[in-house]
KEKE-3310 file (N, C-alpha, C; in steps of 0.2 Angstrom, whole numbers, plus 5000, padded with zeros to 4 digits):
npx = (5161:5165:5168:5165:5171:5163:5169:5175:5164:5159:5168:5167:5154:5151:5145:5147:5157:5173:5185:5196:5207:5216:5226:5234:5247:5241:5228:5218:5215:5217:5208:5196:5196:5195:5182:5174:5176:5171:5157:5154:5155:5146:5134:5121:5113:5123:5130:5144:5157:5169:5180:5181:5187:5200:5213:5227:5243:5259:5267:5269:5265:5256:5246:5242:5237:5226:5218:5215:5209:5197:5192:5189:5180:5169:5166:5161:5150:5142:5140:5132:5121:5117:5109:5111:5115:5122:5132:5139:5144:5152:5162:5167:5173:5183:5197:5199:5199:5209:5221:5235:5252:5257:5267:5265:5252:5254:5264:5256:5247:5256:5261:5250:5248:5260:5263:5259:5267:5280:5287:5296:5286:5291:5297:5304:5301:5313:5323:5325:5339:5346:5341:5346:5360:5360:5357:5368:5379:5375:5376:5390:5395:5391:5399:5412:5411:5410:5422:5431:5429:5433:5425:5420:5409:5406:5418:5417:5406:5411:5421:5413:5404:5411:5423:5437:5443:5434:5420:5409:5401:5394:5388:5379:5371:5365:5358:5349:5342:5336:5328:5319:5313:5307:5295:5287:5274:5278:5293:5304:5301:5300:5313:5319:5313:5317:5330:5332:5327:5338:5347:5358:5357:5356:5364:5365:5365:5354:5344:5340:5330:5335:5343:5333:5325:5334:5335:5322:5320:5330:5326:5314:5318:5326:5316:5310:5319:5318:5306:5308:5316:5307:5298:5305:5308:5295:5293:5303:5299:5297:5303:5315:5327:5327:5334:5347:5349:5345:5355:5362:5351:5348:5359:5359:5347:5351:5361:5354:5346:5356:5361:5349:5349:5360:5356:5346:5354:5356:5368:5378:5391:5394:5385:5388:5401:5398:5390:5398:5407:5400:5399:5393:5390:5396:5385:5379:5385:5374:5366:5367:5355:5346:5331:5331:5323:5320:5333:5336:5326:5331:5344:5339:5333:5344:5351:5342:5343:5357:5357:5349:5357:5368:5363:5359:5372:5378:5371:5376:5388:5399:5408:5400:5404:5409:5398:5389:5396:5395:5382:5378:5376)
npy = (4652:4652:4666:4667:4674:4681:4676:4665:4657:4655:4646:4635:4631:4629:4617:4603:4607:4613:4620:4633:4639:4653:4661:4672:4667:4662:4666:4658:4647:4633:4631:4634:4624:4612:4615:4614:4601:4594:4598:4592:4578:4578:4579:4570:4569:4571:4560:4556:4545:4542:4534:4538:4550:4561:4570:4579:4584:4594:4590:4578:4582:4592:4584:4575:4585:4590:4579:4576:4588:4587:4576:4580:4590:4583:4576:4586:4589:4577:4578:4589:4584:4570:4559:4557:4546:4545:4554:4550:4537:4542:4549:4538:4531:4540:4537:4530:4538:4545:4555:4563:4565:4570:4562:4550:4546:4543:4533:4523:4520:4515:4504:4496:4493:4487:4475:4477:4486:4481:4484:4483:4481:4484:4495:4512:4529:4540:4549:4567:4572:4560:4558:4569:4566:4555:4561:4570:4560:4554:4565:4567:4555:4557:4568:4561:4552:4560:4567:4557:4554:4564:4575:4588:4597:4596:4601:4614:4618:4617:4627:4638:4638:4631:4636:4632:4617:4617:4611:4615:4627:4624:4612:4616:4624:4614:4606:4616:4619:4606:4604:4614:4612:4599:4601:4604:4599:4592:4591:4588:4592:4605:4609:4606:4616:4627:4627:4629:4642:4649:4649:4659:4668:4680:4695:4706:4703:4707:4706:4694:4680:4676:4687:4697:4693:4696:4709:4714:4710:4718:4731:4731:4729:4740:4750:4746:4750:4764:4766:4762:4772:4783:4779:4780:4794:4799:4794:4801:4814:4830:4826:4827:4821:4822:4832:4828:4816:4818:4822:4810:4802:4808:4806:4793:4791:4797:4789:4777:4781:4784:4771:4766:4773:4768:4755:4757:4759:4746:4739:4726:4724:4737:4740:4730:4734:4746:4743:4735:4745:4753:4762:4766:4781:4784:4780:4794:4798:4795:4807:4811:4814:4808:4799:4782:4773:4778:4779:4766:4763:4770:4763:4750:4753:4756:4744:4736:4743:4741:4728:4724:4730:4722:4709:4712:4715:4702:4695:4699:4691:4688:4693:4699:4692:4680:4675:4673:4663:4653:4650:4645:4632)
npz = (5259:5242:5232:5216:5201:5186:5174:5180:5184:5172:5167:5175:5174:5160:5148:5137:5128:5122:5132:5135:5147:5152:5163:5176:5187:5203:5202:5204:5195:5198:5208:5201:5192:5200:5206:5194:5191:5202:5201:5189:5193:5203:5197:5193:5181:5171:5172:5174:5177:5189:5185:5172:5171:5167:5172:5170:5176:5180:5190:5203:5216:5213:5207:5217:5227:5220:5219:5232:5236:5228:5233:5246:5244:5238:5250:5258:5251:5253:5267:5268:5261:5265:5260:5247:5237:5225:5224:5235:5230:5220:5228:5235:5225:5220:5220:5209:5198:5185:5190:5188:5184:5167:5162:5170:5166:5152:5153:5159:5149:5139:5146:5147:5134:5130:5124:5111:5105:5107:5119:5134:5148:5160:5161:5166:5170:5166:5177:5177:5178:5175:5162:5156:5156:5148:5136:5135:5133:5121:5112:5114:5108:5095:5092:5092:5082:5070:5071:5070:5057:5050:5045:5035:5035:5049:5055:5051:5057:5071:5070:5070:5081:5091:5096:5094:5101:5112:5116:5124:5122:5109:5113:5123:5115:5106:5115:5120:5109:5106:5117:5116:5103:5104:5110:5100:5088:5075:5075:5068:5055:5057:5061:5049:5040:5047:5045:5032:5031:5036:5027:5016:5002:4996:4991:5001:5018:5026:5018:5017:5024:5036:5040:5040:5051:5062:5060:5062:5075:5081:5079:5086:5099:5101:5101:5113:5122:5121:5126:5139:5143:5142:5151:5163:5163:5165:5177:5185:5183:5189:5201:5215:5211:5197:5189:5191:5185:5172:5162:5159:5155:5143:5136:5135:5127:5115:5111:5108:5098:5089:5086:5080:5068:5062:5060:5050:5039:5034:5034:5039:5044:5048:5058:5067:5071:5076:5087:5095:5099:5108:5122:5138:5147:5164:5177:5187:5203:5217:5228:5246:5251:5242:5237:5240:5234:5222:5216:5215:5205:5194:5192:5189:5177:5169:5169:5162:5149:5146:5145:5134:5124:5125:5121:5108:5102:5103:5094:5082:5078:5070:5055:5040:5029:5034:5040:5030:5023:5032:5031:5018:5014)
capx = (5158:5170:5165:5168:5170:5159:5173:5176:5158:5158:5173:5165:5147:5150:5145:5147:5161:5180:5186:5203:5207:5222:5226:5240:5248:5238:5222:5212:5214:5216:5201:5191:5196:5192:5175:5171:5176:5166:5151:5152:5154:5140:5128:5119:5111:5128:5132:5151:5160:5176:5184:5181:5190:5207:5216:5235:5247:5266:5270:5265:5263:5250:5241:5240:5233:5220:5214:5213:5204:5191:5189:5186:5174:5164:5164:5157:5143:5139:5138:5126:5116:5119:5105:5113:5119:5126:5138:5143:5147:5158:5167:5171:5177:5188:5204:5199:5200:5216:5223:5242:5256:5256:5271:5262:5247:5257:5267:5251:5245:5261:5261:5244:5248:5267:5264:5257:5273:5286:5291:5296:5281:5294:5301:5302:5302:5320:5324:5328:5346:5348:5339:5351:5366:5360:5358:5375:5382:5373:5380:5398:5396:5391:5405:5417:5410:5411:5429:5435:5428:5436:5419:5421:5404:5406:5423:5415:5401:5415:5424:5408:5401:5415:5429:5442:5441:5430:5413:5404:5396:5390:5384:5374:5366:5362:5353:5344:5338:5333:5323:5314:5309:5304:5288:5283:5272:5282:5299:5309:5300:5301:5320:5321:5311:5320:5337:5331:5326:5344:5352:5358:5359:5356:5370:5365:5363:5348:5338:5338:5325:5339:5345:5327:5323:5338:5334:5316:5321:5334:5322:5309:5322:5328:5310:5309:5324:5315:5300:5311:5318:5301:5294:5309:5307:5289:5294:5307:5296:5295:5306:5321:5332:5326:5340:5354:5350:5343:5360:5363:5346:5348:5365:5357:5342:5355:5364:5349:5344:5362:5361:5344:5351:5365:5352:5343:5359:5356:5375:5379:5397:5394:5381:5392:5407:5396:5387:5404:5410:5396:5401:5388:5393:5395:5379:5381:5384:5369:5368:5365:5348:5341:5326:5334:5319:5321:5339:5335:5322:5336:5348:5335:5332:5351:5353:5338:5345:5363:5356:5347:5363:5373:5360:5360:5379:5380:5368:5381:5394:5404:5407:5395:5407:5410:5391:5386:5400:5392:5375:5377:5375)
capy = (4651:4656:4671:4666:4679:4679:4671:4658:4654:4652:4640:4630:4628:4627:4610:4601:4612:4613:4627:4635:4644:4656:4667:4673:4663:4664:4669:4653:4642:4626:4631:4634:4617:4608:4616:4611:4593:4592:4599:4587:4572:4578:4580:4564:4570:4570:4553:4555:4541:4544:4531:4542:4557:4562:4576:4579:4590:4594:4587:4573:4585:4595:4579:4573:4590:4591:4573:4577:4593:4585:4571:4584:4594:4578:4574:4591:4588:4572:4580:4593:4580:4563:4554:4557:4540:4546:4558:4545:4533:4546:4550:4531:4529:4545:4535:4527:4543:4546:4562:4561:4569:4568:4556:4544:4544:4541:4527:4518:4518:4511:4498:4492:4491:4485:4469:4479:4490:4478:4487:4480:4484:4485:4502:4517:4536:4542:4556:4572:4572:4554:4559:4574:4562:4551:4566:4572:4554:4554:4571:4565:4550:4560:4572:4557:4549:4565:4569:4552:4554:4571:4578:4595:4601:4596:4605:4621:4619:4618:4633:4643:4638:4627:4639:4627:4611:4617:4609:4617:4631:4620:4607:4620:4626:4608:4604:4621:4618:4600:4604:4618:4609:4593:4602:4605:4592:4589:4595:4587:4596:4612:4610:4607:4622:4633:4627:4632:4649:4651:4649:4666:4668:4687:4699:4709:4698:4709:4705:4687:4679:4676:4694:4701:4691:4699:4716:4715:4710:4723:4737:4730:4730:4747:4753:4744:4755:4771:4765:4762:4779:4787:4778:4783:4801:4800:4793:4806:4821:4834:4824:4831:4818:4822:4836:4825:4810:4820:4822:4803:4799:4811:4803:4786:4791:4799:4783:4772:4784:4783:4764:4765:4776:4763:4749:4759:4758:4739:4737:4722:4726:4744:4739:4726:4738:4751:4740:4733:4751:4756:4763:4770:4785:4781:4783:4799:4795:4798:4811:4808:4815:4805:4794:4776:4769:4782:4777:4759:4763:4772:4757:4745:4755:4756:4737:4734:4745:4738:4721:4724:4731:4716:4704:4714:4714:4695:4692:4700:4688:4688:4698:4697:4687:4674:4672:4671:4657:4648:4649:4644:4625)
capz = (5252:5237:5228:5209:5196:5180:5170:5183:5184:5165:5166:5180:5172:5153:5146:5130:5123:5124:5136:5137:5153:5153:5168:5179:5193:5209:5200:5205:5190:5201:5212:5196:5189:5205:5206:5188:5191:5207:5199:5184:5196:5207:5193:5191:5174:5166:5173:5172:5182:5191:5180:5165:5172:5166:5174:5170:5179:5178:5196:5207:5221:5211:5206:5224:5230:5216:5221:5239:5236:5225:5238:5252:5241:5238:5256:5261:5248:5257:5274:5267:5258:5267:5257:5240:5236:5219:5226:5240:5226:5217:5234:5237:5219:5217:5219:5202:5193:5183:5191:5188:5179:5160:5161:5173:5162:5146:5155:5160:5142:5136:5149:5145:5127:5129:5119:5104:5102:5108:5124:5141:5152:5167:5160:5171:5167:5168:5181:5173:5178:5171:5155:5153:5156:5142:5130:5134:5131:5114:5109:5113:5103:5088:5091:5091:5075:5065:5072:5067:5050:5047:5042:5034:5038:5056:5056:5050:5063:5076:5070:5071:5088:5095:5099:5094:5104:5117:5114:5128:5119:5104:5117:5126:5110:5104:5121:5120:5103:5107:5122:5113:5097:5106:5112:5094:5085:5070:5076:5063:5049:5059:5060:5042:5038:5050:5042:5025:5032:5038:5021:5014:4995:4994:4992:5007:5023:5029:5013:5018:5029:5042:5042:5042:5058:5066:5059:5065:5082:5084:5079:5092:5106:5102:5103:5120:5126:5121:5131:5146:5144:5142:5157:5168:5163:5168:5185:5188:5182:5195:5207:5217:5208:5190:5186:5192:5181:5166:5157:5158:5151:5137:5132:5133:5122:5109:5109:5105:5091:5084:5084:5075:5062:5059:5058:5044:5034:5031:5033:5044:5047:5051:5064:5071:5073:5081:5093:5099:5102:5112:5129:5142:5152:5170:5181:5192:5210:5221:5234:5252:5253:5237:5239:5238:5229:5215:5214:5212:5198:5189:5191:5185:5170:5166:5168:5156:5142:5144:5144:5127:5119:5125:5117:5101:5100:5103:5088:5076:5081:5065:5050:5035:5024:5037:5042:5024:5021:5036:5029:5011:5012)
cpx = (5163:5166:5168:5166:5166:5163:5174:5170:5157:5162:5170:5158:5146:5150:5145:5151:5168:5181:5194:5204:5215:5222:5233:5241:5244:5231:5216:5211:5213:5210:5196:5190:5193:5184:5171:5171:5171:5159:5149:5151:5148:5133:5126:5116:5117:5131:5140:5154:5167:5181:5185:5184:5197:5209:5224:5238:5254:5270:5266:5262:5256:5244:5238:5235:5226:5215:5211:5208:5197:5188:5185:5180:5168:5161:5160:5150:5139:5136:5132:5120:5117:5115:5106:5118:5124:5132:5142:5147:5153:5164:5171:5175:5182:5195:5204:5200:5208:5217:5231:5246:5255:5261:5268:5257:5249:5260:5262:5248:5250:5262:5256:5244:5256:5268:5263:5263:5280:5290:5290:5291:5285:5298:5299:5304:5309:5319:5327:5335:5349:5347:5344:5358:5366:5360:5365:5380:5381:5376:5387:5399:5395:5397:5411:5417:5412:5419:5433:5434:5430:5431:5420:5416:5404:5412:5421:5410:5405:5418:5419:5406:5406:5420:5434:5440:5437:5423:5407:5398:5391:5386:5378:5369:5362:5356:5348:5339:5333:5327:5318:5310:5305:5297:5284:5280:5276:5289:5304:5308:5301:5308:5322:5319:5315:5327:5337:5331:5333:5349:5352:5361:5359:5363:5371:5361:5356:5342:5336:5333:5329:5340:5339:5324:5327:5336:5327:5316:5325:5330:5317:5312:5324:5322:5308:5313:5321:5310:5303:5313:5312:5298:5299:5309:5300:5289:5298:5304:5294:5299:5313:5327:5332:5332:5346:5355:5348:5349:5362:5358:5346:5354:5363:5352:5346:5358:5360:5347:5350:5362:5355:5345:5356:5361:5348:5347:5359:5363:5377:5385:5398:5391:5385:5397:5404:5393:5393:5408:5406:5398:5396:5392:5391:5389:5382:5380:5378:5371:5365:5358:5343:5337:5329:5330:5319:5328:5339:5331:5327:5341:5345:5334:5339:5352:5349:5341:5352:5362:5354:5353:5368:5370:5361:5367:5381:5377:5372:5388:5400:5403:5402:5397:5407:5403:5388:5390:5397:5386:5373:5376:5370)
cpy = (4655:4660:4671:4673:4677:4674:4665:4654:4651:4646:4634:4627:4627:4620:4609:4605:4611:4620:4627:4641:4647:4662:4667:4668:4666:4667:4664:4648:4635:4626:4630:4627:4612:4609:4613:4604:4591:4593:4594:4580:4572:4578:4573:4564:4569:4563:4552:4551:4543:4541:4534:4549:4557:4569:4575:4585:4589:4590:4582:4576:4589:4590:4577:4578:4591:4585:4574:4583:4591:4580:4575:4588:4589:4576:4579:4591:4583:4574:4585:4589:4572:4557:4553:4551:4541:4549:4554:4540:4536:4547:4543:4529:4534:4542:4531:4532:4544:4554:4561:4566:4566:4562:4550:4542:4540:4534:4522:4516:4513:4504:4493:4489:4489:4480:4471:4483:4487:4482:4483:4484:4486:4492:4507:4524:4538:4549:4561:4572:4566:4555:4564:4571:4558:4555:4568:4566:4553:4559:4569:4560:4552:4564:4567:4554:4554:4567:4563:4551:4560:4574:4585:4599:4602:4601:4613:4623:4621:4625:4639:4644:4634:4630:4634:4620:4611:4617:4612:4622:4628:4615:4610:4622:4620:4606:4609:4620:4611:4600:4609:4615:4603:4594:4604:4599:4589:4593:4594:4591:4603:4614:4611:4613:4628:4633:4630:4640:4653:4652:4657:4666:4675:4690:4703:4704:4700:4708:4698:4686:4679:4683:4698:4699:4695:4707:4718:4715:4716:4730:4737:4732:4737:4752:4752:4749:4762:4771:4765:4769:4784:4786:4781:4791:4803:4799:4798:4813:4824:4832:4828:4828:4819:4826:4832:4819:4812:4820:4815:4800:4802:4808:4796:4786:4793:4793:4778:4775:4783:4776:4763:4768:4771:4757:4751:4759:4751:4737:4733:4724:4732:4743:4735:4730:4743:4749:4738:4739:4755:4756:4768:4774:4782:4784:4788:4796:4799:4802:4808:4808:4812:4800:4787:4772:4772:4780:4770:4758:4765:4766:4752:4747:4754:4749:4735:4736:4742:4731:4720:4725:4725:4711:4706:4713:4707:4692:4693:4697:4687:4693:4695:4692:4681:4671:4669:4664:4651:4646:4648:4637:4622)
cpz = (5247:5233:5221:5205:5190:5176:5173:5183:5177:5164:5170:5177:5165:5152:5139:5125:5126:5127:5137:5142:5153:5158:5172:5185:5199:5208:5202:5200:5193:5204:5207:5193:5194:5205:5200:5189:5196:5205:5194:5188:5201:5203:5190:5183:5169:5167:5171:5178:5183:5187:5173:5166:5171:5168:5174:5173:5178:5184:5200:5213:5219:5210:5213:5227:5226:5218:5228:5240:5233:5230:5244:5250:5241:5245:5260:5258:5252:5263:5273:5264:5259:5263:5250:5239:5230:5221:5231:5236:5223:5222:5235:5231:5216:5216:5212:5197:5192:5184:5193:5184:5172:5159:5164:5169:5155:5147:5156:5153:5139:5139:5147:5138:5125:5123:5112:5101:5104:5113:5130:5145:5159:5166:5165:5167:5170:5172:5176:5172:5174:5164:5152:5152:5149:5136:5129:5131:5123:5110:5108:5108:5096:5087:5089:5084:5070:5065:5069:5059:5046:5043:5041:5036:5045:5058:5056:5055:5069:5076:5071:5078:5093:5099:5099:5096:5110:5115:5118:5125:5114:5108:5120:5121:5107:5109:5121:5115:5104:5112:5120:5108:5099:5108:5106:5091:5080:5070:5071:5056:5051:5059:5053:5039:5040:5047:5036:5026:5033:5032:5018:5007:4993:4995:4999:5013:5026:5024:5013:5024:5036:5045:5044:5049:5063:5066:5063:5073:5085:5084:5085:5098:5107:5104:5111:5124:5126:5126:5138:5148:5146:5149:5163:5168:5166:5175:5188:5187:5188:5202:5209:5213:5200:5187:5186:5187:5173:5160:5155:5153:5144:5133:5130:5127:5115:5107:5106:5098:5086:5082:5079:5069:5058:5056:5051:5038:5030:5030:5040:5048:5051:5058:5069:5075:5078:5087:5098:5102:5107:5119:5133:5147:5159:5173:5186:5199:5213:5227:5240:5253:5247:5240:5236:5233:5222:5212:5211:5206:5193:5187:5187:5178:5166:5164:5162:5149:5141:5142:5136:5122:5119:5121:5110:5098:5099:5096:5082:5078:5077:5060:5045:5031:5028:5039:5035:5021:5026:5034:5022:5009:5017)
residu = (MET:VAL:LYS:TRP:THR:ASP:GLN:GLN:LYS:GLN:ALA:ILE:ASN:LEU:LYS:ASP:THR:GLU:ILE:LEU:VAL:SER:ALA:ALA:ALA:GLY:SER:GLY:LYS:THR:ALA:THR:LEU:ILE:GLU:ARG:ILE:VAL:ASN:ILE:LEU:SER:ASP:GLU:THR:GLN:ASN:VAL:GLU:CYS:GLU:ASN:LEU:LEU:VAL:THR:THR:PHE:THR:ASN:ALA:ALA:ALA:GLY:GLU:ILE:LYS:GLU:ARG:ILE:ARG:LYS:ALA:LEU:LYS:ASP:LYS:ILE:GLN:ASN:ASN:PRO:ASP:ASN:ARG:TYR:ILE:TYR:LYS:GLN:TYR:LYS:ASN:ILE:SER:ARG:ALA:THR:ILE:SER:THR:LEU:HIS:ALA:PHE:CYS:SER:GLU:ILE:ILE:ARG:LYS:ASN:ALA:SER:LEU:ILE:ASP:VAL:ASP:PRO:GLY:PHE:SER:VAL:ALA:ASP:GLU:SER:ILE:ALA:ASP:LYS:PHE:LEU:GLN:ASP:ALA:ILE:ASN:SER:VAL:TYR:GLU:GLU:TYR:LEU:ASN:ASN:HIS:ASP:ASP:ALA:PHE:SER:ASN:LEU:LEU:SER:THR:PHE:GLY:TYR:GLY:LYS:ASN:PHE:ASN:THR:LEU:THR:ASP:LEU:ILE:ILE:SER:VAL:ILE:LYS:THR:VAL:LYS:SER:TYR:PRO:ASP:TYR:GLU:GLN:TRP:LEU:GLU:LYS:SER:ALA:LYS:LYS:ALA:LEU:ILE:THR:GLU:ASP:ASN:ILE:PHE:HIS:SER:GLU:TYR:GLY:ASN:GLU:ILE:LEU:THR:TYR:THR:ARG:ARG:ARG:LEU:LYS:ASP:CYS:VAL:LYS:TYR:ILE:GLU:ASN:LEU:GLN:ASN:THR:LEU:CYS:GLY:SER:TYR:GLU:GLU:SER:HIS:TYR:GLN:PRO:MET:ILE:GLU:ASP:ASP:LEU:SER:LEU:ILE:TYR:SER:ILE:THR:GLU:ILE:VAL:ASP:LEU:TYR:ASN:TRP:ASP:LYS:LEU:LYS:GLU:TYR:LEU:GLU:SER:VAL:LYS:PHE:ASN:ALA:MET:PRO:ARG:LYS:LYS:MET:ASP:PHE:ASP:ILE:SER:VAL:VAL:ASP:ILE:VAL:LYS:ASP:TYR:ARG:ASP:LYS:VAL:LYS:SER:VAL:ILE:LYS:VAL:LEU:THR:ALA:GLN:LEU:TYR:ASP:SER:GLU:VAL:ASN:ILE:LYS:ASN:ASP:CYS:VAL:PHE)
# end
């Protein structure tokens, strides 16, 4: 017998209302969902037929597992109450329930209404690798068209992201943007709005919406670095290894504070130059009798801080003048 938490019981038993369940992986979301479905199908007062059930998942494997677990749970109920004809009927009809991937569900709707939208009902959902190839071909076709037309705006785009005639960086960026925004409801409007936000008309780039976003993100990530350092100091406090790594930690903290001071100057080029010049002192070599788990914690901390600085440096990829020129039209 499963021992449900109070929150799980609430998700299982609530009726006549919308429910949003958010929980970590492995916390029992699927089991809770299945129990809710089985309860609904078993309750004759609700009179919910299997044909009226819709459950969508991300993978065929998950859909198959959910259907089989529902079937088994209904079978167990029949064995405990063999005279219940209602549950027996639900058990026999569970194959009629729509429990599938979202793609399969949408495909079925399109096929049933193909004549209304002028679509060949024999279509199939493209495999992800095939879809990626179609996308790559479409991008290459656009490149070819703009290059043949000697489009100035496209040339400017290439000079900013294309690194000469190497389109890989620009292509990766386009694909990343497309896959991200396609999940938004009105993604074309979102793109248009975001493009307007990127325009820079102010004298100081940090006074623009574009620059302010970078400024806010930079400050937040530098605060993260300070937290990393504080957490490491707390971990090392009183340990044999503390004095060995303390000078390095103090140097790192001083470096983060120095970058923060430069950020507060609101000077793009100074910040860019300073970040590009950042060099971390070498991590002191561990002694033979050090606790290896402590050494690994220190290494992990150092990697996190270095990664943050690398990302912040990459954001300021060009001079203020050049970026403003890129973002004025």
